[in-house]
C-alpha positions as a LaTeX table, in Angstrom:
\begin{tabular}{lrrr}
\hline
Residue & $x$ (\AA) & $y$ (\AA) & $z$ (\AA) \\
\hline
Met1 & 126.98 & 71.84 & 160.06 \\
His2 & 127.51 & 69.34 & 162.82 \\
Leu3 & 130.54 & 67.15 & 162.04 \\
Ala4 & 128.76 & 63.94 & 163.04 \\
Leu5 & 126.17 & 64.47 & 160.27 \\
Gln6 & 128.66 & 64.84 & 157.42 \\
Pro7 & 129.08 & 61.12 & 156.57 \\
His8 & 125.30 & 60.59 & 156.60 \\
Leu9 & 124.67 & 63.48 & 154.21 \\
Gly10 & 127.40 & 62.53 & 151.77 \\
Phe11 & 129.20 & 65.78 & 152.55 \\
Asp12 & 132.81 & 65.74 & 151.36 \\
Gly13 & 133.31 & 69.45 & 150.79 \\
Thr14 & 132.26 & 71.44 & 147.77 \\
Ala15 & 135.22 & 70.53 & 145.54 \\
Gly16 & 133.85 & 69.65 & 142.13 \\
Trp17 & 130.37 & 70.93 & 142.88 \\
Arg18 & 128.66 & 73.16 & 140.35 \\
Tyr19 & 127.94 & 75.79 & 143.02 \\
Arg20 & 130.03 & 76.37 & 146.15 \\
Ser21 & 127.17 & 77.83 & 148.21 \\
Val22 & 123.48 & 78.65 & 148.21 \\
Tyr23 & 124.51 & 82.23 & 147.42 \\
Asp24 & 126.30 & 81.10 & 144.23 \\
Leu25 & 123.25 & 79.03 & 143.25 \\
Val26 & 120.83 & 81.93 & 143.70 \\
Ala27 & 123.15 & 84.45 & 142.04 \\
Ala28 & 123.53 & 82.20 & 138.97 \\
Asn29 & 119.91 & 81.06 & 138.64 \\
Gly30 & 117.86 & 83.68 & 140.45 \\
Arg31 & 116.28 & 86.89 & 139.35 \\
Trp32 & 114.89 & 89.99 & 140.99 \\
Phe33 & 111.14 & 90.07 & 141.54 \\
Thr34 & 108.86 & 93.08 & 141.99 \\
Pro35 & 107.06 & 93.50 & 145.33 \\
Thr36 & 103.29 & 94.09 & 144.98 \\
Pro37 & 100.37 & 94.27 & 147.41 \\
Leu38 & 98.80 & 90.95 & 148.30 \\
Pro39 & 95.80 & 90.30 & 146.01 \\
Val40 & 92.45 & 90.09 & 147.81 \\
Glu41 & 91.99 & 86.45 & 146.79 \\
Val42 & 95.21 & 85.42 & 148.60 \\
Gln43 & 95.01 & 85.01 & 152.37 \\
Pro44 & 97.75 & 86.39 & 154.64 \\
Leu45 & 99.38 & 83.56 & 156.60 \\
Pro46 & 101.41 & 83.41 & 159.85 \\
Glu47 & 104.84 & 85.00 & 160.04 \\
Arg48 & 107.89 & 82.76 & 160.49 \\
His49 & 106.39 & 80.02 & 158.28 \\
Cys50 & 107.25 & 81.42 & 154.87 \\
Phe51 & 108.25 & 78.11 & 153.24 \\
Ala52 & 105.04 & 76.31 & 154.21 \\
Asn53 & 103.00 & 79.46 & 153.53 \\
Ala54 & 104.31 & 79.88 & 149.99 \\
Ala55 & 103.82 & 76.18 & 149.19 \\
Ala56 & 100.24 & 76.26 & 150.53 \\
Thr57 & 99.48 & 79.45 & 148.58 \\
Glu58 & 100.77 & 77.87 & 145.36 \\
Arg59 & 98.58 & 74.78 & 145.93 \\
Glu60 & 95.54 & 77.01 & 146.45 \\
His61 & 96.33 & 79.29 & 143.49 \\
Pro62 & 97.84 & 77.21 & 140.65 \\
Phe63 & 98.59 & 80.33 & 138.56 \\
Leu64 & 101.32 & 81.18 & 141.09 \\
Thr65 & 104.79 & 79.63 & 141.33 \\
Tyr66 & 106.66 & 78.77 & 144.53 \\
Thr67 & 109.82 & 80.89 & 144.67 \\
Glu68 & 112.65 & 80.73 & 147.16 \\
Gly69 & 115.74 & 82.83 & 147.77 \\
Phe70 & 116.51 & 85.92 & 149.79 \\
Ala71 & 114.39 & 88.92 & 150.68 \\
Val72 & 114.99 & 92.15 & 152.53 \\
Ala73 & 112.23 & 93.26 & 154.87 \\
Thr74 & 111.22 & 96.88 & 154.58 \\
Gly75 & 113.35 & 98.94 & 156.97 \\
Ser76 & 116.03 & 96.27 & 157.35 \\
Pro77 & 119.46 & 96.21 & 155.68 \\
Val78 & 119.80 & 92.44 & 156.16 \\
Pro79 & 118.66 & 89.86 & 153.58 \\
Thr80 & 117.09 & 86.69 & 154.95 \\
Ala81 & 116.25 & 83.27 & 153.50 \\
His82 & 112.63 & 83.52 & 152.44 \\
Ala83 & 109.94 & 81.96 & 150.24 \\
Trp84 & 107.07 & 83.60 & 148.38 \\
Cys85 & 105.03 & 83.06 & 145.24 \\
Thr86 & 105.35 & 84.85 & 141.92 \\
Asp87 & 102.92 & 85.39 & 139.09 \\
Ser88 & 103.67 & 85.13 & 135.37 \\
His89 & 104.72 & 88.80 & 135.30 \\
Gly90 & 107.40 & 88.37 & 137.98 \\
Arg91 & 105.38 & 90.05 & 140.70 \\
Val92 & 105.80 & 88.90 & 144.31 \\
Ile93 & 102.77 & 87.43 & 146.05 \\
Asp94 & 103.99 & 87.10 & 149.62 \\
Pro95 & 101.45 & 85.65 & 152.08 \\
Thr96 & 103.94 & 85.86 & 154.96 \\
Trp97 & 104.76 & 89.56 & 154.55 \\
Pro98 & 101.42 & 90.70 & 153.09 \\
Glu99 & 101.64 & 94.46 & 153.46 \\
Leu100 & 104.64 & 95.00 & 151.17 \\
Gly101 & 106.80 & 93.63 & 153.95 \\
Gly102 & 109.69 & 92.98 & 151.59 \\
Ser103 & 111.51 & 95.71 & 149.74 \\
Ala104 & 113.74 & 93.41 & 147.64 \\
Tyr105 & 113.33 & 89.82 & 146.48 \\
Leu106 & 116.02 & 87.74 & 144.73 \\
Gly107 & 115.08 & 84.13 & 144.15 \\
Ile108 & 114.53 & 81.10 & 141.97 \\
Arg109 & 111.20 & 79.82 & 140.69 \\
Leu110 & 111.72 & 76.23 & 141.71 \\
Pro111 & 110.55 & 73.25 & 139.63 \\
Ala112 & 107.35 & 71.60 & 140.89 \\
His113 & 109.16 & 68.59 & 142.42 \\
Leu114 & 111.14 & 70.88 & 144.77 \\
Arg115 & 108.92 & 71.97 & 147.66 \\
Pro116 & 109.26 & 72.05 & 151.45 \\
Arg117 & 108.42 & 68.73 & 153.08 \\
Ala118 & 106.41 & 68.15 & 156.22 \\
Pro119 & 106.84 & 67.88 & 159.10 \\
Arg120 & 109.66 & 70.46 & 159.25 \\
Asn121 & 108.81 & 72.45 & 156.12 \\
Trp122 & 112.37 & 73.71 & 155.84 \\
Gly123 & 113.18 & 75.68 & 152.76 \\
Val124 & 114.40 & 73.73 & 149.73 \\
Leu125 & 117.50 & 75.95 & 149.72 \\
Glu126 & 118.04 & 75.36 & 153.46 \\
Ala127 & 117.53 & 71.63 & 154.00 \\
Pro128 & 120.73 & 69.66 & 153.31 \\
Asp129 & 118.90 & 66.78 & 151.59 \\
Ser130 & 117.46 & 69.12 & 148.96 \\
Leu131 & 120.20 & 71.78 & 148.85 \\
Tyr132 & 123.26 & 69.55 & 148.40 \\
Pro133 & 122.04 & 67.89 & 145.18 \\
Leu134 & 121.33 & 71.36 & 143.74 \\
Leu135 & 124.79 & 72.58 & 144.69 \\
Arg136 & 126.39 & 69.48 & 143.18 \\
Gly137 & 124.51 & 69.34 & 139.89 \\
Gly138 & 122.38 & 72.46 & 139.52 \\
Leu139 & 118.68 & 72.77 & 138.77 \\
\hline
\end{tabular}
């Protein structure tokens, strides 16, 4: 993080925070989800916009829940910050990687008040203004 931003974000280190990092938060509150093919009623959406895509898919399909965490793309050994939707059975509905693009998903079904915000649509677990309060006090 840029040092000049620290005073404006209330950043004084993680001493006393409930979670020391986004990884601790996801490990403590997340769960593994099962990849499944994209249902026909859910439209594939553009790559590289997973946070906005998952939020839009949830709005269009209220039986789904916005979920954010880390996913591993098929054929890659590297987990990446990602967002997708899940159904009530814990199945992944991923409009960004529609053809079973993810082989592993570990994330948190976030409460309804925690969603990406326009115009940037950064992930809730990426944007300092939404992440820091979660690290300090939890969900």
